[in-house]
C-alpha positions as CSV (number, residue, x, y, z in Angstrom):
1,M,79.6,112.5,122.1
2,D,79.4,116.1,121.5
3,L,83.0,117.2,121.1
4,G,82.3,120.7,122.3
5,I,83.9,122.1,119.0
6,S,80.9,123.3,117.1
7,G,81.5,126.8,115.8
8,R,85.3,126.5,115.9
9,T,87.4,126.9,112.9
10,A,90.0,124.5,111.2
11,A,92.8,124.4,108.7
12,V,93.4,121.0,107.4
13,A,96.2,120.6,105.1
14,A,96.2,118.3,102.2
15,G,92.6,117.7,102.9
16,S,91.6,117.0,99.3
17,A,92.1,113.2,99.8
18,G,93.0,110.4,102.2
19,L,93.6,110.9,105.8
20,G,93.4,114.7,105.3
21,L,90.0,114.5,103.9
22,G,88.9,112.0,106.5
23,S,90.0,114.6,109.2
24,A,88.2,117.4,107.5
25,K,84.9,115.4,107.1
26,A,84.9,114.4,110.9
27,L,85.6,118.0,112.1
28,A,82.9,119.3,109.8
29,A,80.3,116.9,111.1
30,E,80.9,118.5,114.5
31,G,80.1,121.9,113.3
32,V,83.4,123.1,112.6
33,R,84.1,125.5,109.7
34,V,86.8,124.0,107.8
35,A,89.5,125.2,105.0
36,I,91.4,122.7,103.1
37,C,94.3,122.8,100.7
38,G,95.8,120.5,97.8
39,R,97.6,120.8,94.7
40,D,94.9,119.9,92.2
41,S,91.8,122.2,91.9
42,E,89.4,119.4,90.6
43,R,90.4,117.2,93.7
44,L,89.9,120.0,95.9
45,A,86.3,120.6,94.6
46,A,85.5,117.1,94.8
47,A,86.6,116.8,98.4
48,A,84.5,120.1,99.3
49,A,81.5,118.3,97.9
50,Q,82.0,115.6,100.4
51,I,82.3,117.8,103.5
52,D,79.6,119.3,105.4
53,G,79.0,123.1,105.2
54,D,80.9,125.8,103.3
55,V,84.3,124.7,102.7
56,L,87.2,127.1,102.1
57,S,89.4,125.6,99.4
58,I,92.8,126.8,99.0
59,A,95.5,125.9,96.4
60,A,98.8,125.0,97.9
61,D,101.8,122.7,97.3
62,L,103.2,121.7,100.5
63,G,106.5,120.5,98.8
64,N,107.2,124.2,99.1
65,P,107.4,125.1,102.9
66,D,106.3,128.9,102.0
67,E,103.0,127.4,100.8
68,G,102.2,125.9,104.1
69,R,102.6,129.1,105.5
70,S,100.3,130.8,102.9
71,F,97.9,128.2,103.3
72,V,97.2,129.0,106.9
73,E,97.4,132.7,106.5
74,Q,94.8,132.5,103.7
75,A,92.8,130.1,105.9
76,I,92.7,132.8,108.7
77,A,92.0,135.6,106.1
78,G,89.1,133.6,105.0
79,L,87.7,132.0,108.1
80,G,88.4,135.0,110.5
81,S,90.7,132.6,112.7
82,V,92.0,129.0,112.8
83,D,91.2,127.5,116.2
84,I,92.3,124.1,115.0
85,L,95.3,123.2,112.7
86,V,95.6,119.6,111.2
87,T,99.0,119.5,109.7
88,N,99.6,116.9,106.9
89,A,101.3,116.2,103.5
90,G,101.9,113.6,101.0
91,G,104.7,111.2,101.7
92,P,107.9,111.1,99.5
93,P,108.7,108.1,97.4
94,P,109.8,104.7,98.9
95,G,113.5,104.2,99.2
96,M,116.0,102.0,101.1
97,F,119.7,103.2,102.5
98,D,121.2,102.5,99.2
99,T,118.6,103.9,96.9
100,T,117.7,107.2,99.1
101,E,119.6,110.3,97.6
102,M,120.4,113.4,99.5
103,D,117.8,115.2,97.4
104,A,115.0,112.9,98.5
105,Y,115.9,113.7,102.2
106,Q,115.7,117.3,101.5
107,M,112.4,117.0,99.7
108,A,111.1,114.9,102.6
109,F,112.2,117.5,105.0
110,D,110.6,120.4,103.2
111,M,107.4,118.7,102.7
112,N,107.0,116.7,106.0
113,C,108.7,118.8,108.6
114,K,109.6,122.3,107.6
115,A,106.1,123.0,105.8
116,M,104.4,121.7,109.2
117,I,106.6,123.9,111.1
118,E,105.7,127.1,109.1
119,M,101.9,126.3,109.6
120,C,102.3,126.0,113.4
121,R,104.4,129.4,113.3
122,V,101.3,131.0,111.8
123,A,98.7,129.3,113.7
124,I,99.6,128.9,117.2
125,P,100.6,132.7,118.2
126,P,96.8,133.7,117.7
127,M,95.8,130.5,119.5
128,R,97.8,131.5,122.4
129,E,96.4,134.9,122.6
130,R,92.9,133.7,122.5
131,G,93.7,130.9,125.1
132,W,92.3,128.0,123.1
133,G,93.7,125.9,120.3
134,R,94.3,122.5,119.1
135,V,97.3,121.3,116.7
136,C,97.0,117.7,115.5
137,A,99.8,116.6,112.9
138,I,99.3,113.6,111.0
139,T,102.6,111.7,110.9
140,S,103.2,108.1,110.8
141,V,103.7,104.9,112.7
142,G,107.2,105.4,111.2
143,V,108.1,107.8,113.9
144,K,107.7,105.0,116.6
145,Q,108.9,102.0,114.4
146,P,110.8,103.4,111.5
147,I,109.6,101.7,108.1
148,P,112.8,100.2,106.2
149,F,111.5,100.9,102.6
150,L,110.6,104.6,103.7
151,F,113.9,106.1,104.9
152,A,113.4,109.8,104.0
153,S,109.7,109.8,105.3
154,S,110.8,108.1,108.7
155,V,113.8,110.4,109.2
156,A,111.5,113.7,108.3
157,R,108.6,112.7,110.6
158,A,111.0,111.9,113.5
159,G,112.1,115.4,113.1
160,L,108.9,116.9,113.2
161,T,107.7,114.7,116.1
162,S,110.7,116.3,118.3
163,F,109.4,119.8,117.2
164,L,106.0,119.0,118.2
165,K,106.8,117.8,121.7
166,L,109.1,120.8,122.4
167,T,106.2,123.2,121.3
168,A,103.6,121.3,123.3
169,R,105.3,122.0,126.4
170,E,105.9,125.6,125.6
171,V,102.4,126.4,124.8
172,A,100.4,124.2,127.2
173,A,99.8,126.9,129.8
174,D,98.0,129.0,127.2
175,G,95.2,126.5,126.4
176,V,96.9,125.3,123.4
177,T,97.4,121.5,122.8
178,V,99.8,119.9,120.6
179,N,99.7,116.1,119.5
180,S,100.0,113.7,116.7
181,A,97.9,111.2,115.0
182,Q,100.1,108.5,113.8
183,P,98.5,106.0,111.1
184,G,99.6,102.8,110.2
185,T,98.8,101.3,106.8
186,H,95.3,102.9,105.6
187,W,94.0,102.4,102.1
188,T,95.0,105.8,100.3
189,D,96.1,106.7,96.8
190,R,99.7,106.7,98.1
191,V,99.6,103.0,99.7
192,S,97.8,101.8,96.6
193,K,100.8,102.8,94.5
194,M,103.1,100.8,96.6
195,M,101.1,97.6,97.5
196,D,97.7,95.9,96.7
197,Q,95.0,96.0,99.3
198,E,95.5,92.4,100.3
199,Q,99.2,93.0,101.1
200,A,98.5,96.3,102.8
201,G,95.8,94.4,105.2
202,Q,98.4,91.9,106.1
203,S,100.7,94.7,107.5
204,N,98.8,94.8,110.8
205,P,97.2,92.0,113.2
206,M,93.7,93.0,112.1
207,G,94.4,92.0,108.7
208,V,92.7,94.9,107.1
209,C,93.6,98.3,106.1
210,G,92.7,101.4,108.0
211,D,89.7,103.6,107.1
212,S,90.2,107.3,106.3
213,D,87.0,108.0,108.1
214,D,87.7,106.2,111.3
215,F,91.0,108.0,111.3
216,G,89.5,111.5,111.0
217,A,87.2,110.6,114.1
218,A,90.3,110.2,116.2
219,V,91.8,113.2,114.8
220,A,88.6,115.0,115.7
221,F,88.8,113.8,119.3
222,L,92.4,115.1,119.8
223,C,91.0,118.3,118.6
224,S,88.1,118.4,121.1
225,E,87.0,119.8,124.2
226,Q,87.3,116.6,126.1
227,A,91.0,116.3,125.1
228,K,92.1,119.4,126.7
229,F,94.6,117.6,129.0
230,V,96.0,115.5,126.2
231,T,99.1,117.2,124.9
232,G,102.5,116.3,123.8
233,T,101.7,112.9,122.8
234,G,101.2,110.7,119.6
235,L,98.1,108.5,119.4
236,L,99.0,105.3,117.1
237,I,96.1,104.4,114.8
238,D,97.7,101.4,113.3
239,G,95.5,98.3,113.9
240,G,98.4,97.0,116.2
241,Q,100.9,97.3,113.4
242,A,103.6,98.8,115.8
243,T,105.3,96.2,117.9
244,G,107.4,98.2,120.4
245,L,106.5,97.8,124.0
246,L,106.6,101.6,124.8
247,D,104.4,103.6,122.6
């Protein structure tokens, strides 16, 4: 299927590995010119080599919300515009009620909520002026079904989801859609530090981990021309992991 976005431009945050890299690869395969960011220059270079076309690599630490803003500003300067924004960042450390200190909540909020808002505040106004734009936030199944051992992450991403819903309604008439892709357990570096692959696979009814490239294909669809009437929603990509009746 031709997604109708060839020639568009995209900024994919934390695109040097995992779900961000899968999303950048999927968009580039559709003819989108892509900018990615990450903290590690070697990983950025390795990721760029896996993505079709010329890739703009930008160093950014999204633990600092100002660097989220700077990433999008540099992407606009380098690409000429940003038609598609994929917000994403690493996750905070695991923690339960008794083990999650207030500093951990602040770190999670800065990285998984405030940095994403900063990116949107830069990217969305020019999209509205042009009458076309796509925002897809990579969040988590935890916004639908909070994960008991990821207190700080679940709280911060729930806050971001509220921002996305409100923003989607405000900008819808200007041709800009705002959605989230909500991953369950995918085999990424972060997950590998918390459990082995067999344990990870057991977290959903399919019995296997999600694949970053498959996830990226779903993100690309949400950013497509065909998805122009899809906004203000979250797409679970979780192998059936969430057990709630209403998604």
